[in-house]
N, C-alpha and C positions, 0 to 999 in steps of 0.2 A: 575166193574167198580161203581164209587162215585157217586150216582146220588146227584146232587145241585140244588139248587135253590136260588133265587137273592131275597130278601127282602128290602122292601122299608117303612121307619118305621116313621111312623108319622109325613109325610111329605106335610103335609095341608096346605091350601091355607090362614089361620089365621095367621101362624107363618112362612110361609116360603117367606122369603122378605131378602131384601139387609143389613138389621140389621145384619145378621148372618155373621159369620166371613167368609171371603172368597167365597162371596155369589156366583160370576161369575164361580168359579174354581168349586164349590160344585158341583152348577147345570148342567153344562156344563158335569162334570165327572159322576154324575149319570144319565142324559139322556143318555150318552156314553154307559153305562153298557148296561142298558135298553134296547137300540136297539140293542146291541149285544147280551144280553140272547135271544131277540126274535128270532134273523137269525139263533143262534145256538141250538132250541130246550131246552132255559134253561129257566123253568118256573118262571116268576116274578109275585111275591105275596106282596099285600100292606097290611100295619098295618094302620087302625086310630086311635087316641085315645080321649074318651069320658070322659069329666071332670064331668058329669052329670047337671041335669037338673040345670036350673040360672046361669051359669057359659059359659061365651063368646064360650072356645071351648066344645061344644055340638051338640049331631044331632039335623039337624032341621036349625040351627044357618049358617049364612053366614061364610063360613070360613071353616067349618067342610070339608069338600070335597078333594080329593086330589088335590094338586097342579097344576095344569094346564099343566106344562112341563112336568110334569111325568103323565101325565092320562093316567090310566089304559086303554087297549084293550077291547074290548067285550070279554066275557068270563074266562077275569084274575081275580082272586080272590081277594075280602076283608075282612080284619077280624076286629073287632072293639075289643079294650081292653077300660078297667076303672082303671087299673093301671100301672105301669113302665113296666111291663113283657108281653110281646104279647103272653108268654105262658100258663097265668094262666086263665082260663076261659072263652075264646075267641074262643075257638075249633081247633086254629092255631096248636097245636101239635099233636091233635089227625090225622088231616090232612097230615101233615109232613111223621107221621111215616106210617101212609094207604099208601101214594106214595112212603114210602122206602126212602126219602130223606136221606142224611146221611152228607153232606157240606152244609152251609149255606154261603154266600155272603152277608156282611149285609150292608145298606145305609141309611140313614136317619136323623133324630133327636129326641132328641136334643144329642149333646155328652153327658152333667155330668147326663142327667135324663136316658130319655126310651131306647137309644142305649147304653147307661152303664149295663143296665139292662137285653138288649137284648141280648149281649153280655158275660154276667156275668152266664145268667141264661141257655142258648142257650149252652155253655160248659157243664152247670149242667147235661143236658138233654143229651149228650153225643154225640153233632155235631160238626162238624170240625167248627169252625167259620176263616170266612175271612175276612177281612176290608180293603178294599181298599184306599190309600191315597185320601183324599180331598173329600171323600166321605160320609161325617159327618161333622157337623157343629152343633152350639151354639151361643148364646148373650153373653156379658160380664155380670157380675155378680158381686155382692158386694165384691168379693175376688181376682176374677181372671178375667180379659179379656177373649174374646172369643179364641183369640189365645194362650194364656196358658194354656187355659182348654182343648184346639185341644191335645197341645202336652204332655200335660199329661198325657190324655188318650190313645193318638193312638203313642206315643212316650214310656211309660211308663207304665201305668197302665195295660193296655190290654197286650202289646207286650210279646210273649213268655211264659205269661203267661196265659189266657182265648184263644187267639187269633193270628194268624197268619195276620201281618199289611205287608201288601202290595203294591210295586207300582201300580202305575194302567196299568203298561205293562203287568205285573201278571197276575192281574185279569181279564186281556181282555183273555190271551193266555188260563188261564185256562177256561174260558166261550168258546174261542173256540176247546179249546180238549175237553170239558165236560170231561173230564177221569182221572186220580189217579194228584196230587199237581206235577207239574214239579221242579225240583230243581231249584231254582235261588240264591244262596248263592253269585256266582258270574257271573250267566251267562250275565247280562244286564249289567254287566263292560263290558265283551268285545267287548260289541256293539259300544263302545266308544274310536275311535282311532283318531290319531294325522292326519291332512289334508297335502295331498302333493299337488303340481302342477297338477296332472293329476284328481284333482277331481275339479279344477278352475271351469270347468265349468258349475256344477250341484250348486257348492255353490253359483255361481251367479245367475243361474236361481232359489233358494231358495229366493233369499234375491231380486231381482227384484218382483218377484211377492209379497212375503208378504207384502213389503215397499209402493208397489200399494195397495195391499186390505188394509194397515192399515192407511197409511198417506194422500192418495189423500181426502179422507173429513178432512182430519185435515188443510192439507197447501192448498189444493183447487190448486195446481199448476201442470196442466196437461201438459204443456213446459216439466217441471222434470220427469214426473209420465211416459211419454209416449216418450218424446225425451230423455233427456241424461241420463236417468234409462235404459238403455237395458243389455241384458247379454255379449256379445261378450266385450264391454268396459268396464263393471264391472268386469270379469274375468282377462281382462289386468292388471288393476289398484289394483286385490288384490296381483297377482304377481309379479309385479312391484317395490311394497310399502311394499312387505312381511309381507303383513298380514297373510297366509297361517302359517308364523311360527308357529303362538301364536294362532291357531285355530283348536278345535278339535270338528268331526263329530260323530253324530249319525248315525253309520251303520249296520243295521241287514242283509246287502243284498243289501238294498237302500240307500241311505243317505238322512234320514229325516229331521236331523236339524242339526244346527249349535252354536258353541258358539266360542268366541274370547276374550280371557282375555290378559290382560297386567298387572304386576305386582299386583298389589291389586284390579284391577279394571275389571269387565265387561264389555267390550267396545260393544260386540256385542251379541243376543241370538236371532234367529230367527229357525222356525219349519215351514215345506213345509206343506201348507193348505191344504191339502188333508189328512196330518197325525195328524191333532192337533187334541186333544183330547182323546191321545192314550198315554201321559204321557211319551212325549219323552221332551219337554222341561223342566219337572221335573225329568227327570233322568240326563238331561246336566247341570243343575243349581247342584244340589247335589251333582255330580262329580267336579266340580267346588271346591264347598266349601271343599270337602272331599281330594282334591289333592294337593289345591292351597293356598294362604293368601288371598284369595278374600275377600275385604270388603265394596266395594261400587260399585256404577255405576249412569250412567242418562239413564231418559227418558222422552220422550215426555209428559209433564204434562195435555195433553187432553187425552193421552191413558191410559183410566181407567181399562182397562182390563190386562194392562202389570203394574200397578203399584199394584191392587189387587194380579197378579200371582206372584210379588216378594216380596209383603208382607206376603204371605200364604208360602215363602221359607226364612224365618228371614229377612229382610229388612226392613226397616223404614223410610217414607219419613221428611226428614230434611227441614229444611226454606230454604238451599240455592237452588237459580235458576239462571238461566240466561237464554237469547235469543237463540235459535238455530241459527247457523251461518247461515246469509242471509233468514231469515225470520222474522216472528213478532209474534213466539210460545216459549213459555219460555220450557227447558227443568228442569227437577230438578233433585237433587240427593239424591238415598237412599244408606243407611248403614246398614250394621251389626250390 
């Protein structure tokens, strides 16, 4: 068995804020990994950066502590560092060696600074480095946006050189198995299949509850949410209108999410509320991008979580917007 630990790098109050690229997705994914690691006996280890006396990010100042959304539990270790690498003069390296840890799942801040140093230096020290998707982030700089920086390191610099850059589902499976690295080269792709009429009731169930959870607070229309929006009528509508012909499902034994595509447009993408944060939506959208010529979609303007999710997958807001039919709310077009 290869002993694994989860590292949370420099996720401190001062710099963990919504100016970070894909902030909501980043925080959701890291929270999920921390929770699953604790459940499955994978040690969670925190690192804080200290810029030194007189600097904003230094011990004793507001903002130095770990971000409240990722707060350590009693007994979890925190190591303080003074340079980019967490392995230098912090005590972390000796601790990991004493605990016989061989694999590190690495999350945190910032992609182009201490995360980069952690990945490369960890590789040099002989650890197997695992970088899950959207579990690191950074700010815009004078040369690249946060999105560009994220893609440069996660999709080019680290990948197949210093680390295994993996999907959330793969990282979670690794934590759950707490064993050897599974082979994922084609596995997740096999979870996605075309929908059939036999799936209609499950599809309708996902659609009904996802729409109630997301849209009720936006549209404030209980007559629709709890009247018109019902499982049986939705299932019938999707069968009769042929919507299932262009729909693909994430099905690993349980149908957890769906995506519907028409020509170059993603018409809808929903994940069951109980399986959100496990990389299902990311798998579906990346599948669509790789296998179809999708280049635009529409989303509710006020659905900020959806906007940020699509931005994280290469779609960008345009100036094109229109009223959602029968409502006073706007939908906006996003394009690749």
